N, C-alpha and C positions, 0 to 999 in steps of 0.2 A: 723775365720775372717769373718766379715759381709760384706755387700755390699761395694764396693770401685770402682764404675764406674766413679765417678766424680773426675778426676785427676786435678792437677794444670795446668793452661793454660800458665804458664810462666816457663822459665828456671831460677833458682834462686840459688845463692851461698848459700850453707848450707841448701838447700831444704830438707824437712823431709820425702819424700815419702819412701825412703829406710829404715828409722828408725821407720816407722809407727808401725810395729809389736811390736817392743821393747816398744814404748810409750803406745800402747793399753794394752799390758800385765802388765803394771805398773800403770794403773789407780786405783784410790781409789775403794775399794770394794763397797762403797755405791754410786758410780758414777751416777747410774740411779735415785737416790733420790735427786740429786743436780739440782737446777733449772736453774742456769745461767752459761754461759761459757764466759770467757774474755781472749782474746789473744792480748797483747799489741804490738807485732811485727808480724803482720800477714804475711808479705812477699807474697809468692806464695800460701799460705793457705792450704797446703796438710792436716794438722791435723784438721783444722777448717772444711774443706770440707768433711772429713771423718765423723766427728761428726754430721754435718748437714744432710748428706745423710742417716745416721743411726739413726737419731732422738734422740740423746742423751739428749738434753736440751730443755727447753721451750723458752729460749732467749739466744742470742749470741751477744757479743760486740767484733767486730774486729777493730783493730786500727793500724795505722802506722804513723810515723813522715813524711814519704815520701808522700807529697801531690799529686804528679802525680800518684802514685800507688793507692791512695785512690780515686782519680778521676776516674781511670780505673774501680775499683769495682762498683762505682756508675753508670758509663755509661753502664756497662754490665747489671746492674739492670734496668736502666731507658730508655736507648736508644740503645738497642741491634741491632735492624734492621739497624739503621744508621751506627753503628759501623762496622757491617759486611760488609756493602756497602763500607765504607772507606777502610777497610783492603783489601777487594777483589780488589779494584782499585789499591792500592799500590802493592799488590802481583803481579797482572797482568803486571803492569808497570816494576817492578823489574825483573820478569822472561823473559821479552821481550828484556832485555838489555844485552850487553856484560859486562864482569867483570869490566872493567875500568869505564864504564858508571854506573854500579851498585854502585860502590864505590862513584862516584860523587853524585848519588841519596841519598846514605846513609848519607853523610856529609851534604847535603842540608836539609834532614829531621831532622838530629840531631840539626842543627842550628835553625830550626823552633821550634823544641821541647824545646830547651833551652831558646829561646827568648820568648816563649809562644805566638808566632805569629800564633795563630790558635784558634778554638773554643774547647770546652771541649770534643766533640766527636772525632775531629781530634787529639787532644792531647792523647786521649786514644788509637787511632789507631796507632799513632806514637810510643807510648810506646811498643805496641806489635811488631810493625815492627822492631824497634831498638833491642828489646830483641831477636828476631829471626835471625837478620842479623849481629849483632855485634860479636865481638870476644868472644867465649866461653860462651855466654849467661850471662855475668856479668851485674850487675847494680852497677855502681860506679859513684860518683859525686866528683867534685873538691870542694875546699873550698867556691867557689862562688855558689855552688849548681847546677852546670852544669854537665849533663851527659857527661862523657869523655872517654867512652870505644871505641876503634877503630873498624873499619870495619872488618868483619869476613871472607870474601871471600867464603861464602857458595854457593855451586852450586844449591842446591834445598832445601831451608829451608822450614820447615813445616808451618810457619805462624800461622795458626789457624785451629781448628777443630770445625766446625759449631755446630754439635750435642752437643759437650762438652760445648760450650759457652751458648747454649740454656738451657742445664741442669742447669748450674750455675746460669743463669739469673732467671730461675723458682724458684730455692731455695732462692735466694736473695729477691725474691718478695713475699715469704710466709708471711702471716699475722696471728696475734693471734686473739682471740675472740673480742678484742677491736678495731680491724682494724689497729693495729700498726704493723710495720715490725718486724718480729721475729729477724732479724739481724740488729743491729745498726752499722753503718760504721763511724768510727771517725778518725780524723787527729789531734792527740795530742802527747805530750810527755808521756812516759809510766807512770810517777809519777802523772799525772793528772787523772788517771783512778781510783784512790782510792775511789771516791764517788760511783762508780758502783759495788764495791766489798764488800761482806759481808760473813757471815758464811754459806750462801747457794750458794756459787760460786766456780767453779773450774777455776783456772788461769793457763794457759800454757805460759811460757815466752821462746821465742826463739830469743834472741837478736843477733846483729852482733857478730860473734864469735871472741874471742881472737885468734890472729894468732898462727898456729901450725907449721909454717915454717918461717924461717928468711925472713923478708920482705913480710910476708903473707898478704892475703886479709882481711883487718879488717873493713873498713868502707864502707857501701853501701849508705851512704848519708853524707851531709856536716857536720852533728853533730859530726863525728869522735868519734866513740864509743871506748874510751880508757879505761885504768884501773880505772881511776877515775869514769867513767860512770858505769863500772862493779860494783864498790863499792856502788854507788848510787842505782843501781838495787838491790843489796843484801839488802840494807836498806828498799827498797820498798817491796821486797819479805818477809822480816821479819815482817814488819808492817802489811802486808796483812795476813800473817800467824797468827799474834797476834789477828787479827779480826775474826779468825776462818775459813778463806777460805782454801780450799785444793789447794796446790801449786805444780807445776812441772816446772822445768827449764832445758833447755839443753844448753850445751856449749862445746867448744873444750876442750880437755884434754892437759894441758901444758906439761904433762909428756911424750907425744909423742916426744917432742923436747928436753926436759931436765928433767931427772928423779928426780932431786932435786927441780923442780919448783912446789911448793905446793900452788900456788896462790888461786885456787878455794877450795882446801881441807881446807885451813885456813879460807877462807871467809865464807864458808857454813858449818863450822865444827859442828854446832849444828843440822844440818839436815842430811837426808839420802842421801849419794852420791854413785851412781853406775856407773861403767864403762861399756859401751856397744860398740860393734864393728860396724863401719860404713865404707862404701867404698866411698871415696870422689872422684868425677869426675872433679871438676873444678880446673884443673891444666894444664898449657900450655905444660908440659912435660908428655907424656903418661906414661912413666915408673914410674912417681911419684904418679900415681893414684892407691892407694891401700888401704888395710884395716888399719884403725887407730882406737883408742878408742876415744869415746866422752863421755861426762858426762850427766847423768840424775839425777837431784837433786829434792827430794820431801820432804815435811814437814809431811809426814805420812808414816806408814809402813803397808803393807798388811799381 
């Protein structure tokens, strides 16, 4: 394993830090000859940050439909000092309060975050604040696009690691010989990325997972990533594969819940499907946090 000092700065449902070894071991053999990396659902970015730190590609395109998340990446790149100032202020205020007052502060910030009653730097600081103080580090929106995760009652949340944010900011500011950012940060639907993808591209798709528990956590934004969306994503995956791009996709394994559920096995039957073990920690019941299988689907075999 190569360098992996730059960790995700957010807690994220389905984050890939603990699956990183499995993903890296299944990369295409010619990965170092591929010029461009595209990640349509960047989330907390653990795979992207690993590639960036280890200089896998010449250019990177990260994307997410969550505009507040994309604003956060851009603020880390462009306004880091101001962002650290804002989060430090929020952190100090939070830690000086009793739990009841902390809860009041949480809902006050959540209201400002949802109404966009703030500038872009404050919005980014609120994102980190809510991620670190909400229940279980979830990011979930209602159908109106409002963040609706409740207060988490954390006694001493981590908030942020200044050295880590500095490192990420430096990477996001890297430029190529033409003076352009090596990392392009986009806020689009996944299917709008086709124009950036060709036969010299590696695409890693990590969409909102299909639930593996009854009433499971499915949508991290108002788009509600249902089975219809999963089928659209398969169509995109196949179209990009036909263009000659190397493709990898991760998702939950429906067989954890129902052995007869062959949804993804059928959907991606013409591709290579592997089941790998993952320990999932985002569950309100501690005893339910355990090893389950997840799917890694590739259009190549090594």
